N, C-alpha and C positions, 0 to 999 in steps of 0.2 A: 552561523550559516543561516541563510534565508532559504525557506522551502515554498514552492508554489505548486500546488496540485491542480489538475485540470483533467478534462475528459469525461466527466460525469453527464449524465443525462436520463432520459426516459427510454426504457426499451421493454419489449415484450418478453415473458418467460421463454427460455430457451434461446434468446439473443445473446450477443456477445458486446463487450465494451472494453477499450483499453484506456486506463487512467495513466496519466504521466505526472511526475513530479521533478520540477527543475530546481536545481540548488544554485545558490550564489555564495559567495563568502569564502570560507575556508576550503581546504582542499577536500573536494568531494570524496575522492578515492579513499581517504582515510576512514570513512564512516561505515559503520553498518547501517543499512537502510531498513525500514520497515513500514508495512501499511497496516493500518487499524481502521475500525469502522465502529459507528455508533448509531444504533437503531433509535427511533423515538422511545423514550421511557426507559432506556436501557443504559448500561455501562459501555465504555469503550472497549472493544475487545480486538486482540491480535487477529490479523489476517494472514500475513506472510512476511518474511524476512529474507535478506540477501546478504551475504559477506562482502568485504570491502572489494574483492576482486571478480565476484559474481560467481565464483565455482561452488558455493554452497548455498542452498536454500533451505528454508523450512516454513511449513504451512500448518494452519489450523485444519484439524480433522474436517470441519464442515465445508471447506472449499478444496481440500486436496483432490487433485485429478481434474478439476475444473478451472483453477486460476493458475496463472504463471507469473513469477515475479522475475524480473531481469533488471539489468542496470546496463547504461553506457557510460562509462567513466569520461570519455572524450567529450560528451555532451553534457556531462554534469546532471544526468537524468536517470531516473528509476521508473520503471514501468509495471503495471499490473494488468495483465491480460485476463479478462474475465469472460469464461464461456459457459453456455448451459446455465445461464443465470435463472434464479428463482425469486419469487417474491420476498422470501426470507432474507435475500441479500439486500433488499432495500435498506439504505443507510447513507450516513455521511461518511466519506471515506477520508482518512487523514493519512499522509505520509510524515515519517518521523525519521531522526538520525541519532545515532549513539557512538560515542567513542568506545571502543573495546574490541574484544577479540572473539565474541561470539554473538550469535542472533538471540537476543532477548525477547521475551514474550510478555513481559509486564510493561505496561504503560510508564511506570516510574523510572525504568531503566533507559528511557529515550530522553534526550536532552532539547531537542530542537523539532518542532512541529509545523506543518503546513496548515494552511486555513479551512482545508477540508473541501470536499466536492460531493455534490448529492448524486447518488445513484438511486433510480426508482425502477423496480421491476414490476410491471403489470401482469396479472393473471390472464 
C-alpha cells in the first residue's frame, strides 16, 4: 500500500488544521491506520489510531480532546483533525498502516508509512 499525507502548514497557537492521508494499492479498509509525529531531535511518537471500520479510536494523552482521527473507506483516506494547536504540536506528521485487529501504538507494529507532512504552530 502507498500512503500520501497532506494538509500540513503553519498555524498560530489555538488554530486548527486537518491532515489527510490517501492510500492506494491493497484494500484500505483491511488496515488499522495511525498517525505519528516526530519533532526535531525527538523520536517518532504515536498520536492517534483508528480501527478498520472507524468505530474504534485511540489517542495519545497529549492530544486527547483536541485531535480527532477518522477515516472514509470509500475514499481510501484517513484524516486527523487538529484543534487548539499548541507550539509543542510542531512536528512532521506521518500516517501509517498495519495489518491486525487492534490499534497499536508502537512504531514497529506499522508496516507502511507515508512521507510526512510538516505542521508548525507559532506562539
